[in-house]
C-alpha positions in Angstrom: -19.6 7.4 -17.9 -16.8 5.7 -19.8 -13.7 7.4 -20.6 -14.4 7.8 -24.2 -18.3 9.2 -23.4 -16.3 11.9 -21.4 -13.9 13.1 -23.4 -16.4 13.4 -26.7 -18.4 15.2 -23.9 -15.9 17.2 -23.1 -14.2 17.6 -27.1 -12.7 21.1 -27.3 -12.2 21.6 -23.2 -9.3 23.7 -22.1 -5.9 23.0 -21.8 -5.9 22.1 -18.4 -8.5 19.3 -18.5 -5.8 16.6 -19.8 -3.4 17.5 -16.9 -6.4 16.8 -14.9 -7.3 13.7 -16.1 -3.6 12.6 -16.2 -3.6 13.7 -12.2 -6.9 11.1 -11.5 -5.2 8.2 -13.9 -1.8 8.9 -11.1 -4.2 8.5 -8.1 -6.0 5.5 -9.2 -2.6 3.9 -9.8 -1.5 5.1 -6.6 -4.4 3.8 -5.0 -4.4 0.2 -6.8 -0.8 -0.1 -5.8 -2.4 0.5 -1.8 -4.9 -2.2 -2.6 -2.8 -4.8 -4.1 -0.5 -4.3 -1.4 -3.3 -4.3 1.4 -4.6 -7.6 -0.3 -1.3 -9.4 -0.8 -0.7 -8.9 3.2 -3.8 -10.3 4.2 -3.5 -13.3 1.8 -0.2 -13.9 1.6 1.4 -13.3 4.8 4.3 -14.8 6.9 3.6 -14.4 10.2 7.4 -15.0 10.9 8.9 -11.6 8.7 5.2 -10.1 10.2 5.3 -8.4 5.9 6.3 -10.1 2.6 7.9 -8.9 0.0 5.3 -9.8 -2.4 3.2 -6.7 -1.4 6.6 -4.9 -1.8 6.7 -5.5 -5.5 3.4 -4.0 -6.6 3.5 -1.2 -8.4 1.0 1.1 -10.2 1.8 3.2 -13.0 -0.9 5.6 -15.3 0.1 7.3 -18.5 -2.1 9.9 -20.1 -1.8 11.1 -23.7 -5.0 12.9 -25.7 -7.7 10.4 -25.5 -6.8 8.0 -22.9 -5.3 7.4 -19.7 -4.1 3.6 -18.5 -4.0 2.8 -15.4 -1.7 -0.6 -14.8 -0.9 -2.9 -11.6 1.9 -4.8 -11.8 3.8 -7.5 -8.9 7.6 -8.1 -9.8 9.5 -7.1 -12.9 9.1 -9.3 -15.6 11.3 -12.3 -16.1 12.3 -12.1 -12.2 12.2 -14.9 -9.8 9.8 -12.4 -8.0 7.4 -12.1 -10.9 7.4 -16.0 -10.9 6.5 -15.7 -7.4 3.8 -13.5 -7.9 2.1 -15.3 -10.3 2.3 -17.9 -8.8 0.2 -16.3 -5.9 -2.0 -14.6 -8.0 -3.3 -17.5 -10.3 -1.9 -20.6 -8.3 0.6 -23.1 -8.8 1.8 -26.9 -8.3 5.0 -26.6 -6.8 7.7 -30.0 -7.7 10.9 -30.1 -6.9 13.2 -29.9 -9.6 16.6 -29.8 -8.8 16.6 -31.7 -5.9 14.1 -35.2 -4.5 12.3 -32.8 -1.9 10.8 -29.8 -1.3 12.2 -28.2 1.6 9.5 -26.3 3.2 10.9 -23.2 6.0 8.9 -22.8 9.3 8.3 -19.3 11.1 10.5 -20.5 12.9 13.5 -20.7 10.4 12.5 -18.2 8.6 12.6 -15.9 12.3 16.4 -17.4 13.1 17.5 -15.8 9.5 18.1 -19.7 8.3 17.5 -20.0 4.5 18.7 -23.8 4.5 18.6 -26.9 5.7 22.4 -26.3 5.3 22.5 -23.7 7.1 22.1 -26.0 10.5 25.0 -27.1 12.6 23.5 -30.6 13.8 19.7 -30.7 12.4 18.2 -33.9 13.7 16.1 -35.5 10.8 12.9 -37.7 11.9 10.7 -39.4 9.1 7.3 -38.6 8.5 4.5 -40.8 7.6 3.4 -39.7 4.5 6.8 -39.3 2.7 9.4 -36.7 3.7 11.2 -35.7 6.5 10.8 -33.0 9.6 13.8 -31.3 10.6 14.5 -30.3 13.8 16.9 -27.9 15.1 19.4 -28.2 17.8 16.3 -26.8 20.3 14.3 -28.9 19.2 12.7 -26.8 17.2 10.8 -27.6 14.2 12.5 -25.6 11.4 12.1 -27.3 7.9 9.5 -30.1 6.2 10.7 -32.0 3.2 8.0 -33.5 1.2 8.4 -34.8 -2.3 5.9 -32.7 -3.5 3.7 -31.8 -5.6 2.7 -28.7 -3.2 -0.7 -27.4 -4.3 -0.6 -23.4 -3.8 -4.2 -22.0 -4.2 -4.6 -19.3 -5.9 -4.6 -15.6 -3.9 -6.5 -13.4 -6.5 -4.4 -10.0 -4.5 -3.6 -8.1 -7.6 -6.9 -9.1 -9.6 -8.9 -8.2 -6.7 -7.3 -5.0 -6.6 -7.7 -3.8 -9.9 -11.4 -5.1 -9.8 -11.7 -2.0 -7.2 -9.8 0.7 -9.4 -12.5 -0.2 -12.0 -15.2 0.2 -9.4 -14.2 3.3 -8.5 -13.1 4.8 -11.5 -16.4 5.9 -13.1 -16.5 8.2 -9.8 -13.1 9.6 -10.0 -12.8 10.6 -14.2 -15.8 13.0 -13.8 -14.9 15.0 -10.6 -11.2 14.8 -12.2 -12.8 16.1 -15.6 -14.5 18.9 -13.5 -11.7 19.8 -11.7 -10.0 20.5 -14.7 -12.1 22.6 -15.9 -12.5 24.6 -12.8 -8.5 25.2 -12.8 -8.6 26.2 -16.8 -11.4 29.1 -15.9 
């Protein structure tokens, strides 16, 4: 049963019904946020940090009007680097160096050590790669960065799309139940 069919069937219902549907929308948004975060953690996971900021950026929001309940899932604030990163992880992307000759890809050891750049290393050891680029080792001989001329292709992860599909799948179960609860509250 769609929301429109449910609304038509329950037209003239007590005032508690819109409130119950708004609550159901908020629960769906929160559940979608949790699903998106879980998917992001499972598919875009950094063993070094134990979790990623991508999952932390997933938000669920709901808005109820007299005729509709809007549920929205987003990742990152629009127009920010976090949103660009979220889009690349969701849909896939080809990453190329823009301001340098190579892409510097940190290893888990670099992330665990809090290194954000090769410039943070006191005495890096540079070893050329056969495929082009460089391997950069730290003082203890630990591989910290891989430099590649690019491009690097990120495959799509679809963490947010799959969470949304789960929300769409459970919505028909939740809305009639919310409507019944709203009718009981009004009685």
